[in-house]
N, C-alpha and C positions, 0 to 999 in steps of 0.2 A: 731089211731096211735099217736105218738108223736114226735117232733123235740128232736134228740138226739146230733147232732152237727152242728155248722154253721162255714164256712169258707169264707174268702175273700183272694183275690191275688191281691194286688194292683198293683204290676208290673208283666205284663204277663210273665209266665214261670219262675220267681223267687219263692222264698219260700212263702207259704201260711200262714195265720193267723187264729187260732181258736178263735172265738169270742162268747159271750153269746148272742147277738142281732145285728141286722142290719137292717136299713131302706132300703126297696125296692124301687127304682125309675125306671125311664125309661130305664136307662142303665142296671138295675139289681141290686144286693145288692150294697148300697153306697161305693164308692171307688174301688169296684172291677174291675181290668184290666183296670183301667184309665190311667195307665202309660204303656210304651212298649219300648223294646229295638229294635233298627233298625240298619241295616248296613249302609254303605255309600251311597246307592241308595234309602234308605228310606224303605226297605224291612224288614219285621218283623223277629225276631231272636228268637228261641226258643230251649228248651231241646233238641227238635229233632235232633238238629245239635250240640248242645254244652251242654252236661250232666252236666257241672260243675255249670250251671245256678242254679240247683237244691240245690246248697251247699249255695247259698246267702240268709240268713235269712231277713225276713222282720218284722217291727213292726210299730205301727201306733199310734199316739196321735192327735186326732181330724184330720187335714189334713197334719199332719207332719209325715213323712215317714223316717224310719231309716233302712238302708240296713246293715248287718253285714256279714263279711265274716270269714271263719274258724280261721285265723290268729288274729282276734279280731278288725281288722280296719273297720271304719264305714264310712258311707256316708248319710248325711241327707238333706231333701229337702222338699218343700211343694208346693202345686199346685199354690200359689201366686207367685212363682219365674220363672214361665215360660212365655215366651215372647209371650204377646198377642198381640202385635203390627204386628207381621210378621208371620202370620200362614204358616205352611208347609204341603205338601201332603205326606202321607205315606201309605204303602199297607200292608193289611192283606188277605191273600190267594188272591181273585180276587177282592177285595173291595179297593177302594181309599178313604182314610179318612183324614179330616182336623185336625191337630194336632199341638201343640204348643212345642218349643224347649227350653230345659233347659239351664242353664248356662253352659260354656265350661268345667269347672272342673268336672261336673256330668259326662260327656261323656267321659272325660280322665281317671276318676277313673275306670268307667266300662269296659273301653277298656284294661286298665291294668289289671283288674281282669280276663277277659274273655280272654285276648291275641289276641284280634281281633279289628279293629277299628269299633266303634259303637257309637250311641247317644241314649240319654234318651228323650222320647217325652210323651206329656199329652194330653189326649183327653178333650177339653173343653166343657162347656155346649152347645154351640152353633153347635157342630158338630153332625151329624145325620147319622149315619151308620146304613142302614135298614137291618134287618132281611130277609133272602132269601125269596123272594115273593112266592116260592113254599109252604112255612110252615107259613108264617106270616097271621095273621087273620086282623089286623088293621094297618099296616103300622108300627108295633114295630120298636124299636131301640135297638141296642146293643153297648157295649163298646169295646174294643180291644179283647174280649174273641173270639173263634174260630168262633162262628156263632150264639149262643144264650144267651138271658140274664142271665139264671141260668142253673146249672147242679144239678140234684136229684140223690142220691144214697140211698140204705137202708141197714142197718146193716145186715140183714138176707141174702141177695144177697152176701155180701162180705165173711160172715161166710160160705156160701156154696162154694165160690171160694176157701177160706182157706183150707177147707176139702179136696176138690179136689187136691190142690197144695201139701199138706202135710207138709206145713210150713206157717207162718202168716205173711201177708203184711198188712199194715195200710191203712186206707181209704183215708189218705191225699196224697197217690201217685196217686189217680184217680181224685184229685183236685176238688172236688164237692165244691158246695155251701151250699147245704141243703141235711142233712142226716135224714132219718126218721127210726123209729123202730115200729114194731108192726103188720108185715104182713109176708106171706110166701115168700120165695126166689123167687125173679123175679115177683112178683105179679105186681111191677111197670109197667110191660111190658102191663098191661091191663088197665092203668089209663088213663082217659081222660082230668079230670079237678081237681085242688086240691084247697082247702080253708087251708091255714096255718096262723094261728094268724090272724092278720088283713089284709092279702094280699090274693090274689087269682091268680092262674096259670093256663094256658093251657099245657097240655103236648103235645109238638110238634112232637117229633121223639125220637127214640132211640139213643144213643149217639155212634157213631163209633169211636173205639179207634185206637190210633197210638201207637208208641213204648214208649211213655212216662210213662205210668204205669209199665214198665219193670226197671224204674230207681229207685234205692233206694234213697229216698230224704235225708237220713243220711250220704250215703258214696258217692253218684253220680255213683256207680258202677250199671251194668247193669244185670238183671236176667230174660233172655229170656223166662224162662219157664213159667212166669206170662202170657205172651202172648199166648203161645204154649198151655196151660191149657184153657185159654179162648176160643181159636180157635176151641178145641175139642167140645164145646157145646154151644157156643154163636155166632156161625158165620152163616151169612146168606148172600147170594149173593156177597160172597166174601168180606163182612166186618164182623168185630167182634165188639160186642156191650157190653157196661157195662153203666148203668145209663141211665136218661132221660133228654132229653132238655126241658126247659120250657120257655114259654112266659109269660109275666106280663100281666094280665087282670085287677088286681087291685093292686095299690101301698099300702104299709102299713109296720109296723114293724112286724118282726119275731124273735122269741126269743126260745132259748133252753128251751125244756119242753112244748112248745106250743103243742096243740091239732091239728092233720092234718086229714083232710077228703078228701077222693078221692069221686069224683061225675062223672056222666055222662055229657057229652056235652049238653049244654041248646038246 
């Protein structure tokens, strides 16, 4: 198999970035979901509640992030601009995480764009959010991602879904980090361990999907038939699955075009 696409999503639930390579560290792909939008109580905010978040585009230059909205206005910031002197506590699902707050104008800009009071926070190096112990192997950590350091999908599985849908949806609406080509549809359900480029991963569990893949990232409109179609053939125990969640067992650099090998557990 080979790597066909790589994505990072610097700000949780905002637009993703297609990249040619990234370094995998203990958080997952470098800079992936290290920033997050929270409400006034510090709870995470996503496209599940505010689909217009999908329309905020993201780009990066080293650690400098630029957010762009459809009218062309921009917001820029870097990890160095966040307040390291006064950490705050924020929540992602049931997890409480140490985070840093950005300057007031960042929160004001996002609040104006989304139409709700909100704040932008950053996860610093000293923050240690643990992966669910039911799936962790060695007390792995994760960024502000829903639960795991990386999400894997395959080109063939998306092609199969699109055939069943009768129209084409892009891989970006499933918000993966790592996309592979070269196996049969849904073959990833059987994988246990992966070597990709310089990095190595354990396949922890299938990814249970919410409504976010129904949101067209180009328009912000919802297409519920995407979830209905997946539900017809990818439902188990009341959950609908697409993709696999990965743990990092060996950090390293991953590049588009790298060979990937699926291996049994040691």
